[in-house]
Every structure is written in structure tokens, then in C-alpha cells.
DRENTORKOL-3810 file (N, C-alpha, C; in nm, 4 decimals):
REM DRENTORKOL-3810
@n.u->0.0847; n.v->-0.1179; n.w->0.0000; ca.u->0.0000; ca.v->0.0000; ca.w->0.0000; c.u->0.0892; c.v->0.1242; c.w->0.0000
@n.u->0.0827; n.v->0.2076; n.w->-0.1029; ca.u->0.1625; ca.v->0.3315; ca.w->-0.1060; c.u->0.1160; c.v->0.4293; c.w->0.0020
@n.u->0.2107; n.v->0.4900; n.w->0.0684; ca.u->0.1798; ca.v->0.5891; ca.w->0.1708; c.u->0.2705; c.v->0.7095; c.w->0.1524
@n.u->0.2246; n.v->0.8217; n.w->0.2043; ca.u->0.3089; ca.v->0.9406; ca.w->0.2043; c.u->0.2696; c.v->1.0281; c.w->0.3223
@n.u->0.3646; n.v->1.1023; n.w->0.3724; ca.u->0.3403; ca.v->1.1973; ca.w->0.4789; c.u->0.2955; c.v->1.3265; c.w->0.4129
@n.u->0.1730; n.v->1.3713; n.w->0.4435; ca.u->0.1224; ca.v->1.4880; ca.w->0.3720; c.u->0.0952; c.v->1.6082; c.w->0.4612
@n.u->0.0900; n.v->1.5899; n.w->0.5933; ca.u->0.0557; ca.v->1.7000; ca.w->0.6822; c.u->0.1294; c.v->1.6834; c.w->0.8149
@n.u->0.1905; n.v->1.7926; n.w->0.8637; ca.u->0.2627; ca.v->1.7934; ca.w->0.9904; c.u->0.2080; c.v->1.9083; c.w->1.0737
@n.u->0.1690; n.v->1.8797; n.w->1.1974; ca.u->0.1184; ca.v->1.9843; ca.w->1.2860; c.u->0.2338; c.v->2.0685; c.w->1.3381
@n.u->0.2170; n.v->2.1994; n.w->1.3325; ca.u->0.3141; ca.v->2.2934; ca.w->1.3872; c.u->0.2392; c.v->2.3807; c.w->1.4873
@n.u->0.2722; n.v->2.3675; n.w->1.6151; ca.u->0.2049; ca.v->2.4442; ca.w->1.7198; c.u->0.2592; c.v->2.5870; c.w->1.7191
@n.u->0.1677; n.v->2.6847; n.w->1.7137; ca.u->0.2033; ca.v->2.8265; ca.w->1.7042; c.u->0.1250; c.v->2.9063; c.w->1.8080
@n.u->0.1646; n.v->3.0315; n.w->1.8286; ca.u->0.0956; ca.v->3.1145; ca.w->1.9270; c.u->-0.0271; c.v->3.1853; c.w->1.8702
@n.u->-0.0289; n.v->3.2065; n.w->1.7388; ca.u->-0.1370; ca.v->3.2824; ca.w->1.6776; c.u->-0.1486; c.v->3.2430; c.w->1.5303
@n.u->-0.2679; n.v->3.2093; n.w->1.4866; ca.u->-0.2889; ca.v->3.1673; ca.w->1.3480; c.u->-0.2394; c.v->3.2721; c.w->1.2480
@n.u->-0.2822; n.v->3.3967; n.w->1.2667; ca.u->-0.2502; ca.v->3.4994; ca.w->1.1679; c.u->-0.1015; c.v->3.5319; c.w->1.1636
@n.u->-0.0371; n.v->3.5375; n.w->1.2794; ca.u->0.1068; ca.v->3.5642; ca.w->1.2832; c.u->0.1833; c.v->3.4539; c.w->1.2100
@n.u->0.1485; n.v->3.3295; n.w->1.2378; ca.u->0.2162; ca.v->3.2168; ca.w->1.1732; c.u->0.1880; c.v->3.2144; c.w->1.0236
@n.u->0.0640; n.v->3.2355; n.w->0.9853; ca.u->0.0283; ca.v->3.2359; ca.w->0.8435; c.u->0.1037; c.v->3.3462; c.w->0.7695
@n.u->0.1150; n.v->3.4636; n.w->0.8298; ca.u->0.1887; ca.v->3.5739; ca.w->0.7679; c.u->0.3349; c.v->3.5370; c.w->0.7470
@n.u->0.3965; n.v->3.4769; n.w->0.8482; ca.u->0.5367; ca.v->3.4388; ca.w->0.8329; c.u->0.5541; c.v->3.3386; c.w->0.7192
@n.u->0.4790; n.v->3.2309; n.w->0.7248; ca.u->0.4990; ca.v->3.1254; ca.w->0.6255; c.u->0.4563; c.v->3.1668; c.w->0.4852
@n.u->0.3493; n.v->3.2427; n.w->0.4733; ca.u->0.2996; ca.v->3.2778; ca.w->0.3394; c.u->0.3625; c.v->3.4049; c.w->0.2837
@n.u->0.3852; n.v->3.5030; n.w->0.3678; ca.u->0.4424; ca.v->3.6282; ca.w->0.3184; c.u->0.5944; c.v->3.6258; c.w->0.3186
@n.u->0.6550; n.v->3.5896; n.w->0.4298; ca.u->0.8015; ca.v->3.5929; ca.w->0.4387; c.u->0.8658; c.v->3.4768; c.w->0.3631
@n.u->0.8130; n.v->3.3541; n.w->0.3806; ca.u->0.8736; ca.v->3.2382; ca.w->0.3144; c.u->0.8124; c.v->3.2076; c.w->0.1777
@n.u->0.6999; n.v->3.2686; n.w->0.1454; ca.u->0.6408; ca.v->3.2475; ca.w->0.0137; c.u->0.5617; c.v->3.1184; c.w->-0.0010
@n.u->0.5223; n.v->3.0584; n.w->0.1110; ca.u->0.4376; ca.v->2.9390; ca.w->0.1043; c.u->0.2994; c.v->2.9798; c.w->0.0530
@n.u->0.2218; n.v->2.8828; n.w->0.0085; ca.u->0.0837; ca.v->2.9102; ca.w->-0.0286; c.u->-0.0084; c.v->2.8582; c.w->0.0807
@n.u->-0.1195; n.v->2.9269; n.w->0.0985; ca.u->-0.2194; ca.v->2.8841; ca.w->0.1962; c.u->-0.3192; c.v->2.7952; c.w->0.1230
@n.u->-0.3214; n.v->2.6684; n.w->0.1593; ca.u->-0.4116; ca.v->2.5733; ca.w->0.0948; c.u->-0.5513; c.v->2.5772; c.w->0.1554
@n.u->-0.5583; n.v->2.6033; n.w->0.2858; ca.u->-0.6863; ca.v->2.6083; ca.w->0.3551; c.u->-0.6770; c.v->2.7041; c.w->0.4724
@n.u->-0.7857; n.v->2.7754; n.w->0.4989; ca.u->-0.8002; ca.v->2.8563; ca.w->0.6196; c.u->-0.9494; c.v->2.8600; c.w->0.6493
@n.u->-0.9922; n.v->2.7647; n.w->0.7293; ca.u->-1.1341; ca.v->2.7471; ca.w->0.7548; c.u->-1.1634; c.v->2.7503; c.w->0.9040
@n.u->-1.2727; n.v->2.8166; n.w->0.9410; ca.u->-1.3161; ca.v->2.8198; ca.w->1.0799; c.u->-1.3630; c.v->2.6824; c.w->1.1232
@n.u->-1.3315; n.v->2.6504; n.w->1.2487; ca.u->-1.3714; ca.v->2.5251; ca.w->1.3103; c.u->-1.4480; c.v->2.5574; c.w->1.4390
@n.u->-1.5117; n.v->2.4590; n.w->1.4985; ca.u->-1.5819; ca.v->2.4844; ca.w->1.6254; c.u->-1.4872; c.v->2.5364; c.w->1.7336
@n.u->-1.5434; n.v->2.6072; n.w->1.8293; ca.u->-1.4719; ca.v->2.6568; ca.w->1.9471; c.u->-1.3606; c.v->2.7560; c.w->1.9132
@n.u->-1.3766; n.v->2.8316; n.w->1.8041; ca.u->-1.2802; ca.v->2.9348; ca.w->1.7683; c.u->-1.1519; c.v->2.8854; c.w->1.7053
@n.u->-1.1451; n.v->2.7587; n.w->1.6769; ca.u->-1.0258; ca.v->2.7049; ca.w->1.6113; c.u->-1.0346; c.v->2.7277; c.w->1.4609
@n.u->-0.9202; n.v->2.7125; n.w->1.3953; ca.u->-0.9140; ca.v->2.7219; ca.w->1.2491; c.u->-0.8334; c.v->2.6045; c.w->1.1959
@n.u->-0.8628; n.v->2.5667; n.w->1.0721; ca.u->-0.7870; ca.v->2.4650; ca.w->1.0002; c.u->-0.7048; c.v->2.5417; c.w->0.8981
@n.u->-0.5777; n.v->2.5679; n.w->0.9323; ca.u->-0.4902; ca.v->2.6495; ca.w->0.8477; c.u->-0.3781; c.v->2.5598; c.w->0.7972
@n.u->-0.3731; n.v->2.5402; n.w->0.6656; ca.u->-0.2734; ca.v->2.4534; ca.w->0.6031; c.u->-0.1913; c.v->2.5369; c.w->0.5058
@n.u->-0.0588; n.v->2.5351; n.w->0.5231; ca.u->0.0332; ca.v->2.6070; ca.w->0.4351; c.u->0.1371; c.v->2.5098; c.w->0.3816
@n.u->0.1879; n.v->2.5415; n.w->0.2622; ca.u->0.2824; ca.v->2.4508; ca.w->0.1968; c.u->0.3733; c.v->2.5302; c.w->0.1034
@n.u->0.4988; n.v->2.4890; n.w->0.0895; ca.u->0.5846; ca.v->2.5559; ca.w->-0.0080; c.u->0.5205; c.v->2.5510; c.w->-0.1470
@n.u->0.5246; n.v->2.6638; n.w->-0.2163; ca.u->0.4662; ca.v->2.6698; ca.w->-0.3509; c.u->0.5344; c.v->2.5692; c.w->-0.4417
@n.u->0.4545; n.v->2.5010; n.w->-0.5181; ca.u->0.5021; ca.v->2.4039; ca.w->-0.6175; c.u->0.5788; c.v->2.2877; c.w->-0.5560
@n.u->0.5704; n.v->2.2703; n.w->-0.4250; ca.u->0.6408; ca.v->2.1612; ca.w->-0.3587; c.u->0.5612; c.v->2.0325; c.w->-0.3638
@n.u->0.6314; n.v->1.9216; n.w->-0.3493; ca.u->0.5645; ca.v->1.7915; ca.w->-0.3536; c.u->0.5673; c.v->1.7195; c.w->-0.2184
@n.u->0.6148; n.v->1.7863; n.w->-0.1154; ca.u->0.6237; ca.v->1.7239; ca.w->0.0163; c.u->0.5058; c.v->1.7583; c.w->0.1048
@n.u->0.5256; n.v->1.7392; n.w->0.2318; ca.u->0.4204; ca.v->1.7612; ca.w->0.3310; c.u->0.3911; c.v->1.9102; c.w->0.3494
@n.u->0.2713; n.v->1.9369; n.w->0.3968; ca.u->0.2282; ca.v->2.0715; ca.w->0.4325; c.u->0.2264; c.v->2.0835; c.w->0.5844
@n.u->0.2196; n.v->2.2071; n.w->0.6350; ca.u->0.2035; ca.v->2.2333; ca.w->0.7768; c.u->0.0576; c.v->2.2601; c.w->0.8077
@n.u->0.0079; n.v->2.1992; n.w->0.9145; ca.u->-0.1176; ca.v->2.2395; ca.w->0.9761; c.u->-0.0784; c.v->2.3317; c.w->1.0903
@n.u->-0.1108; n.v->2.4607; n.w->1.0774; ca.u->-0.0782; ca.v->2.5563; ca.w->1.1827; c.u->-0.1835; c.v->2.5440; c.w->1.2921
@n.u->-0.1412; n.v->2.5033; n.w->1.4098; ca.u->-0.2332; ca.v->2.4768; ca.w->1.5199; c.u->-0.2028; c.v->2.5717; c.w->1.6348
@n.u->-0.2963; n.v->2.6616; n.w->1.6630; ca.u->-0.2769; ca.v->2.7565; ca.w->1.7713; c.u->-0.2832; c.v->2.6836; c.w->1.9049
@n.u->-0.1836; n.v->2.7080; n.w->1.9885; ca.u->-0.1775; ca.v->2.6430; ca.w->2.1199; c.u->-0.3036; c.v->2.6720; c.w->2.1995
@n.u->-0.3569; n.v->2.5678; n.w->2.2631; ca.u->-0.4833; ca.v->2.5791; ca.w->2.3359; c.u->-0.4673; c.v->2.5650; c.w->2.4867
@n.u->-0.3470; n.v->2.5293; n.w->2.5331; ca.u->-0.3264; ca.v->2.5141; ca.w->2.6776; c.u->-0.1781; c.v->2.5340; c.w->2.7092
@n.u->-0.1442; n.v->2.5300; n.w->2.8358; ca.u->-0.0056; ca.v->2.5549; ca.w->2.8775; c.u->0.0932; c.v->2.4526; c.w->2.8211
@n.u->0.0557; n.v->2.3270; n.w->2.8173; ca.u->0.1460; ca.v->2.2245; ca.w->2.7635; c.u->0.1768; c.v->2.2518; c.w->2.6169
@n.u->0.0769; n.v->2.2901; n.w->2.5417; ca.u->0.0993; ca.v->2.3211; ca.w->2.4003; c.u->0.1805; c.v->2.4492; c.w->2.3857
@n.u->0.1523; n.v->2.5510; n.w->2.4671; ca.u->0.2303; ca.v->2.6755; ca.w->2.4595; c.u->0.3777; c.v->2.6482; c.w->2.4916
@n.u->0.4041; n.v->2.5564; n.w->2.5847; ca.u->0.5418; ca.v->2.5231; ca.w->2.6210; c.u->0.6166; c.v->2.4546; c.w->2.5065
@n.u->0.5439; n.v->2.3914; n.w->2.4164; ca.u->0.6063; ca.v->2.3200; ca.w->2.3043; c.u->0.6362; c.v->2.4103; c.w->2.1850
@n.u->0.5809; n.v->2.5310; n.w->2.1839; ca.u->0.6017; ca.v->2.6207; ca.w->2.0695; c.u->0.7515; c.v->2.6460; c.w->2.0518
@n.u->0.8014; n.v->2.6203; n.w->1.9331; ca.u->0.9408; ca.v->2.6460; ca.w->1.9005; c.u->1.0389; c.v->2.5417; c.w->1.9502
@n.u->0.9904; n.v->2.4421; n.w->2.0199; ca.u->1.0803; ca.v->2.3412; ca.w->2.0737; c.u->1.0221; c.v->2.2014; c.w->2.0559
@n.u->0.9599; n.v->2.1800; n.w->1.9432; ca.u->0.8931; ca.v->2.0528; ca.w->1.9199; c.u->0.9911; c.v->1.9391; c.w->1.8942
@n.u->1.1179; n.v->1.9722; n.w->1.8694; ca.u->1.2178; ca.v->1.8678; ca.w->1.8456; c.u->1.3331; c.v->1.8756; c.w->1.9458
@n.u->1.3104; n.v->1.9423; n.w->2.0574; ca.u->1.4115; ca.v->1.9457; ca.w->2.1621; c.u->1.5402; c.v->2.0146; c.w->2.1242
@n.u->1.5345; n.v->2.1119; n.w->2.0356; ca.u->1.6534; ca.v->2.1882; ca.w->1.9976; c.u->1.7235; c.v->2.1402; c.w->1.8718
@n.u->1.6801; n.v->2.0297; n.w->1.8161; ca.u->1.7390; ca.v->1.9816; ca.w->1.6897; c.u->1.6754; c.v->2.0554; c.w->1.5727
@n.u->1.7428; n.v->2.0524; n.w->1.4570; ca.u->1.6797; ca.v->2.1067; ca.w->1.3374; c.u->1.5495; c.v->2.0303; c.w->1.3167
@n.u->1.4426; n.v->2.1059; n.w->1.3023; ca.u->1.3093; ca.v->2.0449; ca.w->1.2967; c.u->1.2665; c.v->2.0094; c.w->1.1549
@n.u->1.2992; n.v->2.0945; n.w->1.0585; ca.u->1.2434; ca.v->2.0800; ca.w->0.9247; c.u->1.3519; c.v->2.1031; c.w->0.8196
@n.u->1.3324; n.v->2.0421; n.w->0.7059; ca.u->1.4300; ca.v->2.0491; ca.w->0.5965; c.u->1.3587; c.v->2.0993; c.w->0.4729
@n.u->1.3943; n.v->2.2222; n.w->0.4306; ca.u->1.3309; ca.v->2.2864; ca.w->0.3168; c.u->1.4216; c.v->2.2684; c.w->0.1958
@n.u->1.3804; n.v->2.1801; n.w->0.1062; ca.u->1.4601; ca.v->2.1477; ca.w->-0.0124; c.u->1.4371; c.v->2.2533; c.w->-0.1197
@n.u->1.5443; n.v->2.2916; n.w->-0.1880; ca.u->1.5368; ca.v->2.3881; ca.w->-0.2960; c.u->1.6162; c.v->2.3376; c.w->-0.4161
@n.u->1.5801; n.v->2.3864; n.w->-0.5327; ca.u->1.6576; ca.v->2.3544; ca.w->-0.6524; c.u->1.7565; c.v->2.4663; c.w->-0.6854
@n.u->1.7546; n.v->2.5757; n.w->-0.6039; ca.u->1.8442; ca.v->2.6880; ca.w->-0.6278; c.u->1.8726; c.v->2.7550; c.w->-0.4930
@n.u->1.9769; n.v->2.7102; n.w->-0.4278; ca.u->2.0092; ca.v->2.7598; ca.w->-0.2943; c.u->2.0319; c.v->2.9100; c.w->-0.2943
@n.u->2.1124; n.v->2.9601; n.w->-0.3861; ca.u->2.1466; ca.v->3.1026; ca.w->-0.3875; c.u->2.0217; c.v->3.1895; c.w->-0.4014
@n.u->1.9306; n.v->3.1535; n.w->-0.4892; ca.u->1.8062; ca.v->3.2292; ca.w->-0.5092; c.u->1.7236; c.v->3.2323; c.w->-0.3812
@n.u->1.7016; n.v->3.1150; n.w->-0.3213; ca.u->1.6143; ca.v->3.1081; ca.w->-0.2048; c.u->1.6805; c.v->3.1650; c.w->-0.0799
@n.u->1.8091; n.v->3.1482; n.w->-0.0663; ca.u->1.8830; ca.v->3.2082; ca.w->0.0446; c.u->1.8689; c.v->3.3604; c.w->0.0385
@n.u->1.8877; n.v->3.4183; n.w->-0.0798; ca.u->1.8750; ca.v->3.5630; ca.w->-0.0967; c.u->1.7322; c.v->3.6102; c.w->-0.0687
@n.u->1.6325; n.v->3.5352; n.w->-0.1140; ca.u->1.4922; ca.v->3.5729; ca.w->-0.0913; c.u->1.4574; c.v->3.5690; c.w->0.0565
@n.u->1.5060; n.v->3.4693; n.w->0.1271; ca.u->1.4795; ca.v->3.4583; ca.w->0.2704; c.u->1.5451; c.v->3.5736; c.w->0.3450
@n.u->1.6687; n.v->3.6054; n.w->0.3095; ca.u->1.7353; ca.v->3.7207; ca.w->0.3704; c.u->1.6596; c.v->3.8496; c.w->0.3404
@n.u->1.6142; n.v->3.8672; n.w->0.2166; ca.u->1.5411; ca.v->3.9875; ca.w->0.1774; c.u->1.4098; c.v->4.0018; c.w->0.2542
@n.u->1.3534; n.v->3.8914; n.w->0.2990; ca.u->1.2300; ca.v->3.8943; ca.w->0.3775; c.u->1.2564; c.v->3.9277; c.w->0.5241
@n.u->1.3829; n.v->3.9500; n.w->0.5594; ca.u->1.4176; ca.v->3.9878; ca.w->0.6956; c.u->1.4447; c.v->3.8712; c.w->0.7885
@n.u->1.4536; n.v->3.7521; n.w->0.7329; ca.u->1.4817; ca.v->3.6334; ca.w->0.8133; c.u->1.6329; c.v->3.6157; c.w->0.8188
@n.u->1.6844; n.v->3.5945; n.w->0.9360; ca.u->1.8285; ca.v->3.5796; ca.w->0.9540; c.u->1.8663; c.v->3.4328; c.w->0.9661
@n.u->1.9761; n.v->3.3991; n.w->0.9033; ca.u->2.0303; ca.v->3.2641; ca.w->0.9144; c.u->2.1183; c.v->3.2552; c.w->1.0384
@n.u->2.1241; n.v->3.1382; n.w->1.0957; ca.u->2.2044; ca.v->3.1158; ca.w->1.2153; c.u->2.3490; c.v->3.0824; c.w->1.1822
@n.u->2.3778; n.v->3.0718; n.w->1.0542; ca.u->2.5125; ca.v->3.0373; ca.w->1.0093; c.u->2.5287; c.v->3.0810; c.w->0.8643
@n.u->2.6504; n.v->3.0846; n.w->0.8220; ca.u->2.6792; ca.v->3.1084; ca.w->0.6807; c.u->2.6517; c.v->2.9797; c.w->0.6029
@n.u->2.6157; n.v->2.9919; n.w->0.4754; ca.u->2.5973; ca.v->2.8689; ca.w->0.3956; c.u->2.7247; c.v->2.7847; c.w->0.3984
@n.u->2.7039; n.v->2.6541; n.w->0.4030; ca.u->2.8186; ca.v->2.5640; ca.w->0.4023; c.u->2.7957; c.v->2.4559; c.w->0.2975
@n.u->2.9068; n.v->2.4063; n.w->0.2476; ca.u->2.9017; ca.v->2.3021; ca.w->0.1444; c.u->2.9430; c.v->2.1698; c.w->0.2085
@n.u->2.8512; n.v->2.0776; n.w->0.2040; ca.u->2.8738; ca.v->1.9442; ca.w->0.2583; c.u->2.8750; c.v->1.8444; c.w->0.1425
@n.u->2.9101; n.v->1.7211; n.w->0.1679; ca.u->2.9128; ca.v->1.6209; ca.w->0.0616; c.u->2.7736; c.v->1.5994; c.w->0.0019
@n.u->2.6709; n.v->1.6219; n.w->0.0806; ca.u->2.5331; ca.v->1.6004; ca.w->0.0345; c.u->2.4704; c.v->1.7235; c.w->-0.0298
@n.u->2.5357; n.v->1.8424; n.w->-0.0162; ca.u->2.4813; ca.v->1.9617; ca.w->-0.0784; c.u->2.5156; c.v->2.0889; c.w->-0.0039
@n.u->2.4485; n.v->2.1976; n.w->-0.0413; ca.u->2.4672; ca.v->2.3282; ca.w->0.0212; c.u->2.3549; c.v->2.3487; c.w->0.1211
@n.u->2.3896; n.v->2.3986; n.w->0.2407; ca.u->2.2919; ca.v->2.4072; ca.w->0.3482; c.u->2.3209; c.v->2.5259; c.w->0.4394
@n.u->2.2150; n.v->2.5815; n.w->0.4980; ca.u->2.2265; ca.v->2.6827; ca.w->0.6028; c.u->2.1003; c.v->2.6752; c.w->0.6885
@n.u->2.1150; n.v->2.7061; n.w->0.8167; ca.u->2.0049; ca.v->2.6957; ca.w->0.9125; c.u->1.9442; c.v->2.8332; c.w->0.9387
@n.u->1.8111; n.v->2.8389; n.w->0.9364; ca.u->1.7382; ca.v->2.9586; ca.w->0.9795; c.u->1.6261; c.v->2.9149; c.w->1.0723
@n.u->1.5636; n.v->3.0116; n.w->1.1389; ca.u->1.4558; ca.v->2.9807; ca.w->1.2328; c.u->1.3318; c.v->3.0617; c.w->1.2001
@n.u->1.2160; n.v->3.0048; n.w->1.2341; ca.u->1.0912; ca.v->3.0798; ca.w->1.2234; c.u->1.0788; c.v->3.1688; c.w->1.3474
@n.u->0.9757; n.v->3.2515; n.w->1.3566; ca.u->0.9645; ca.v->3.3422; ca.w->1.4725; c.u->0.9517; c.v->3.2708; c.w->1.6065
@n.u->0.9248; n.v->3.1426; n.w->1.6045; ca.u->0.9042; ca.v->3.0667; ca.w->1.7273; c.u->1.0306; c.v->2.9958; c.w->1.7744
@n.u->1.1301; n.v->2.9884; n.w->1.6881; ca.u->1.2529; ca.v->2.9184; ca.w->1.7211; c.u->1.2662; c.v->2.7818; c.w->1.6570
@n.u->1.1646; n.v->2.7379; n.w->1.5809; ca.u->1.1781; ca.v->2.6125; ca.w->1.5057; c.u->1.2842; c.v->2.6333; c.w->1.3993
@n.u->1.3767; n.v->2.5407; n.w->1.3905; ca.u->1.4863; ca.v->2.5570; ca.w->1.2957; c.u->1.4626; c.v->2.4757; c.w->1.1687
@n.u->1.5146; n.v->2.5315; n.w->1.0600; ca.u->1.5028; ca.v->2.4741; ca.w->0.9270; c.u->1.6402; c.v->2.4680; c.w->0.8632
@n.u->1.6679; n.v->2.3598; n.w->0.7946; ca.u->1.7804; ca.v->2.3560; ca.w->0.7009; c.u->1.7248; c.v->2.3956; c.w->0.5653
@n.u->1.7801; n.v->2.5015; n.w->0.5060; ca.u->1.7565; ca.v->2.5272; ca.w->0.3644; c.u->1.8637; c.v->2.4487; c.w->0.2937
@n.u->1.8242; n.v->2.3586; n.w->0.2049; ca.u->1.9218; ca.v->2.2664; ca.w->0.1468; c.u->1.8994; c.v->2.2454; c.w->-0.0018
@n.u->2.0074; n.v->2.2539; n.w->-0.0755; ca.u->2.0080; ca.v->2.2118; ca.w->-0.2155; c.u->2.0998; c.v->2.0909; c.w->-0.2233
@n.u->2.0426; n.v->1.9776; n.w->-0.2576; ca.u->2.1212; ca.v->1.8543; ca.w->-0.2644; c.u->2.2235; c.v->1.8613; c.w->-0.3770
@n.u->2.3370; n.v->1.7984; n.w->-0.3539; ca.u->2.4417; ca.v->1.7908; ca.w->-0.4543; c.u->2.3914; c.v->1.7059; c.w->-0.5719
@n.u->2.4390; n.v->1.7384; n.w->-0.6894; ca.u->2.4016; ca.v->1.6602; ca.w->-0.8083; c.u->2.4476; c.v->1.5164; c.w->-0.7914
@n.u->2.3675; n.v->1.4258; n.w->-0.8425; ca.u->2.4048; ca.v->1.2854; ca.w->-0.8381; c.u->2.3442; c.v->1.2194; c.w->-0.7217
END
């Protein structure tokens, strides 16, 4: 049976703040933004033209969830944003006011640099090496 991971929950402090970051600063597209019972929303964002999983932006509803914001992976890089043009996307992310935590580096597997969202979740921007 073929399977694929299509949606990952990302706990955030505010739907609109998170949606603005991912859609305006990172250029993701908003696939859904629908009201749900009890004031919740179903907000799904995904990299434009990407074939991987999307984020379900989930506003924290209690103290345990608020404590997890920005630390869902215990300080490890949480997400890997694949690109076909590192220089283009690195420049666009910088132009959006997002700061990288390191200079781009070249590894055997490709070019990579780490940045964070407003919550502290870290991302590798990565262009895989040819071959």
C-alpha cells in the first residue's frame, strides 16, 4: 500500500502571525483557512510548487501546548526545506528579513544553512548535490 506523509502539525501562538510568516516571508501558499468549532481554524500552508508535506498551523490551546512552541524537536533542526536553487532562495529569505544562524556551508550532500521561524523552530535550507 503506497503511503506518504502529507501534513505535519506545527504548534504556534497565533494563526494569523504564523500564516503571515509562512505565506508572506517564506512564500508558502495557503491551501486552507477554515473556521472550526470553538474558535479554532484549520490552516494549512505549503511551499509553492512543492511535492512534500504541508504544515497544519495549530494555535496552542493550553499551557502544555504553549510550552512546546518552538521546541517541538528538543533543539534539533526540525524541518528540511529542499530547494533547486540555494542562492536564489537564500537571498529571498534574507530579503524577507529572516536571519540565518550560520553562513551557507558546502557538505558532501549539498549546500545548506540553518534559519529559524519566529518561534525558534529551525530549518535547514538545502540544495542537494548533483548525483
